[in-house]
C-alpha positions as a Markdown table, in Angstrom:
| # | Residue | x | y | z |
|---|---|---|---|---|
| 1 | Met | 0.0 | 0.0 | 0.0 |
| 2 | Met | 2.8 | 2.4 | 0.9 |
| 3 | Ile | 4.6 | 1.7 | -2.4 |
| 4 | Ala | 1.5 | 2.7 | -4.4 |
| 5 | Val | 1.1 | 6.0 | -2.6 |
| 6 | Met | 4.8 | 6.8 | -3.1 |
| 7 | Ala | 4.5 | 5.9 | -6.8 |
| 8 | Leu | 1.5 | 8.2 | -7.3 |
| 9 | Thr | 3.1 | 11.1 | -5.5 |
| 10 | Gly | 6.1 | 10.8 | -7.7 |
| 11 | Cys | 4.1 | 11.7 | -10.8 |
| 12 | Gly | 3.2 | 15.2 | -9.6 |
| 13 | Ser | 5.1 | 18.3 | -10.7 |
| 14 | Ser | 7.4 | 20.2 | -8.4 |
| 15 | Ser | 5.1 | 23.3 | -8.7 |
| 16 | Gly | 2.6 | 21.5 | -6.5 |
| 17 | Gly | -0.1 | 21.8 | -9.1 |
| 18 | Asn | -2.0 | 19.0 | -10.9 |
| 19 | Gly | -0.5 | 19.7 | -14.3 |
| 20 | His | -3.6 | 21.6 | -15.5 |
| 21 | Glu | -2.6 | 25.1 | -14.7 |
| 22 | Gly | -3.8 | 27.6 | -17.2 |
| 23 | His | -6.6 | 25.4 | -18.4 |
| 24 | Thr | -10.4 | 26.0 | -17.9 |
| 25 | Ala | -13.0 | 23.3 | -17.7 |
| 26 | Gly | -15.1 | 24.4 | -20.7 |
| 27 | Gly | -13.3 | 27.3 | -22.3 |
| 28 | Ser | -14.6 | 30.8 | -23.0 |
| 29 | Leu | -17.4 | 31.7 | -25.3 |
| 30 | Pro | -18.4 | 34.9 | -27.0 |
| 31 | Gly | -19.2 | 37.6 | -24.5 |
| 32 | Gly | -16.8 | 36.1 | -22.0 |
| 33 | Ala | -19.2 | 33.5 | -20.8 |
| 34 | Asp | -17.9 | 30.1 | -19.6 |
| 35 | Ala | -19.0 | 27.0 | -21.6 |
| 36 | Leu | -20.4 | 25.4 | -18.4 |
| 37 | Thr | -22.7 | 28.3 | -17.5 |
| 38 | Pro | -26.2 | 27.5 | -18.6 |
| 39 | Ile | -28.2 | 29.6 | -21.0 |
| 40 | Glu | -31.3 | 31.3 | -19.6 |
| 41 | Ala | -34.4 | 32.2 | -21.5 |
| 42 | Glu | -37.1 | 34.5 | -20.2 |
| 43 | Val | -40.4 | 34.7 | -22.1 |
| 44 | Lys | -42.1 | 38.1 | -22.1 |
| 45 | Leu | -45.8 | 38.3 | -22.9 |
| 46 | Pro | -47.7 | 41.4 | -24.1 |
| 47 | Gln | -48.6 | 43.7 | -21.2 |
| 48 | Glu | -52.0 | 44.5 | -22.6 |
| 49 | Pro | -54.7 | 41.8 | -22.9 |
| 50 | Val | -54.7 | 40.0 | -26.2 |
| 51 | Lys | -57.9 | 40.2 | -28.2 |
| 52 | Ala | -59.0 | 37.5 | -30.6 |
| 53 | Gly | -58.2 | 38.6 | -34.2 |
| 54 | Ser | -55.3 | 40.8 | -33.1 |
| 55 | Thr | -51.5 | 40.2 | -33.5 |
| 56 | Ala | -49.5 | 39.7 | -30.3 |
| 57 | Ile | -45.8 | 40.1 | -29.9 |
| 58 | Val | -44.1 | 37.5 | -27.7 |
| 59 | Glu | -40.4 | 37.9 | -26.9 |
| 60 | Val | -37.8 | 35.6 | -25.4 |
| 61 | Ile | -34.6 | 37.1 | -23.9 |
| 62 | Val | -31.7 | 34.7 | -24.0 |
| 63 | Thr | -28.7 | 35.3 | -21.7 |
| 64 | Gln | -25.7 | 33.4 | -20.4 |
| 65 | Ala | -23.9 | 34.5 | -17.2 |
| 66 | Gly | -26.1 | 37.7 | -17.4 |
| 67 | Lys | -24.9 | 38.6 | -20.9 |
| 68 | Pro | -27.1 | 38.6 | -24.0 |
| 69 | Val | -26.9 | 35.7 | -26.4 |
| 70 | Asp | -27.2 | 37.0 | -29.9 |
| 71 | Asp | -25.7 | 33.9 | -31.6 |
| 72 | Ala | -28.4 | 31.2 | -30.8 |
| 73 | Glu | -28.4 | 28.4 | -33.3 |
| 74 | Glu | -32.2 | 28.2 | -33.3 |
| 75 | Val | -35.1 | 29.8 | -31.5 |
| 76 | Leu | -38.6 | 28.4 | -32.2 |
| 77 | Phe | -41.9 | 29.2 | -30.6 |
| 78 | Glu | -44.3 | 26.3 | -30.2 |
| 79 | Val | -47.8 | 27.6 | -29.9 |
| 80 | Trp | -51.1 | 25.7 | -29.3 |
| 81 | Lys | -54.6 | 26.3 | -28.0 |
| 82 | Glu | -55.7 | 24.3 | -25.0 |
| 83 | Gly | -57.0 | 20.9 | -26.1 |
| 84 | Thr | -55.0 | 20.8 | -29.4 |
| 85 | Pro | -53.3 | 17.4 | -30.1 |
| 86 | Asp | -49.5 | 17.4 | -29.9 |
| 87 | Asp | -49.1 | 16.8 | -33.7 |
| 88 | Lys | -51.1 | 20.0 | -34.4 |
| 89 | His | -48.9 | 22.4 | -32.4 |
| 90 | Glu | -47.6 | 25.3 | -34.5 |
| 91 | Lys | -43.9 | 25.9 | -34.6 |
| 92 | Ile | -42.7 | 29.3 | -35.7 |
| 93 | Lys | -39.1 | 30.5 | -36.1 |
| 94 | Ala | -38.3 | 33.5 | -34.0 |
| 95 | Glu | -37.0 | 36.7 | -35.5 |
| 96 | Pro | -33.6 | 37.6 | -34.0 |
| 97 | Gly | -33.2 | 41.1 | -32.5 |
| 98 | Lys | -30.7 | 42.9 | -30.3 |
| 99 | Asn | -29.5 | 42.3 | -26.8 |
| 100 | Gly | -30.5 | 38.6 | -26.8 |
| 101 | Ala | -34.1 | 39.2 | -27.9 |
| 102 | Tyr | -35.9 | 36.9 | -30.2 |
| 103 | Thr | -39.5 | 37.8 | -31.3 |
| 104 | Leu | -42.7 | 36.1 | -32.4 |
| 105 | Lys | -45.5 | 38.1 | -34.0 |
| 106 | Lys | -48.6 | 35.9 | -34.2 |
| 107 | Lys | -52.2 | 36.6 | -35.0 |
| 108 | Phe | -54.5 | 34.8 | -32.5 |
| 109 | Thr | -57.8 | 34.2 | -34.4 |
| 110 | Glu | -59.8 | 32.5 | -31.6 |
| 111 | Pro | -60.2 | 33.3 | -27.9 |
| 112 | Gly | -59.0 | 30.7 | -25.4 |
| 113 | Asn | -56.0 | 29.7 | -23.4 |
| 114 | Tyr | -52.8 | 29.1 | -25.3 |
| 115 | Ser | -49.5 | 27.5 | -24.3 |
| 116 | Ile | -46.2 | 28.8 | -25.7 |
| 117 | Ile | -42.9 | 27.0 | -25.4 |
| 118 | Ser | -39.8 | 28.8 | -26.5 |
| 119 | His | -37.3 | 26.3 | -27.8 |
| 120 | Val | -33.8 | 27.9 | -27.5 |
| 121 | Ser | -30.7 | 26.1 | -28.8 |
| 122 | Ala | -27.5 | 28.1 | -28.1 |
| 123 | Arg | -23.9 | 27.3 | -27.4 |
| 124 | Thr | -24.5 | 23.5 | -27.3 |
| 125 | Met | -27.4 | 23.9 | -24.8 |
| 126 | His | -31.2 | 23.8 | -25.0 |
| 127 | Thr | -33.8 | 25.3 | -22.8 |
| 128 | Met | -37.6 | 25.3 | -23.2 |
| 129 | Pro | -39.5 | 27.8 | -21.0 |
| 130 | Lys | -43.3 | 27.5 | -21.1 |
| 131 | Val | -45.8 | 30.2 | -20.5 |
| 132 | Glu | -49.6 | 30.5 | -20.8 |
| 133 | Leu | -51.4 | 33.2 | -22.7 |
| 134 | Lys | -55.1 | 34.0 | -22.4 |
| 135 | Val | -56.7 | 35.4 | -25.6 |
| 136 | Glu | -60.0 | 37.2 | -25.0 |
């Protein structure tokens, strides 16, 4: 047992480190974010009530380590009215904007309760925040 411990301690460097000085676990990404820091997505619904027949603007703000993510590989909004089968959900590509904002402009023709999932793929990660929207 003592021989194994001595053999292992002999493999270290004289600097007392583990041989990985100067390396980071995941590397740095655009904006200075670390590759291991998860992306975050916050969906913002219209402040005013949405009326049937009107166009609503839904926005998702994507950040990583508190900084905007403007280079997402894909941002989709999945929208469906309550009671709609899974295979009938509408998937709409978001329009990229500034400061990590991605936008959906959609006309809601019928009143009811709608679910909206924002599918965000960025920097090898995926997040899917879900919100509910009532259309009057």
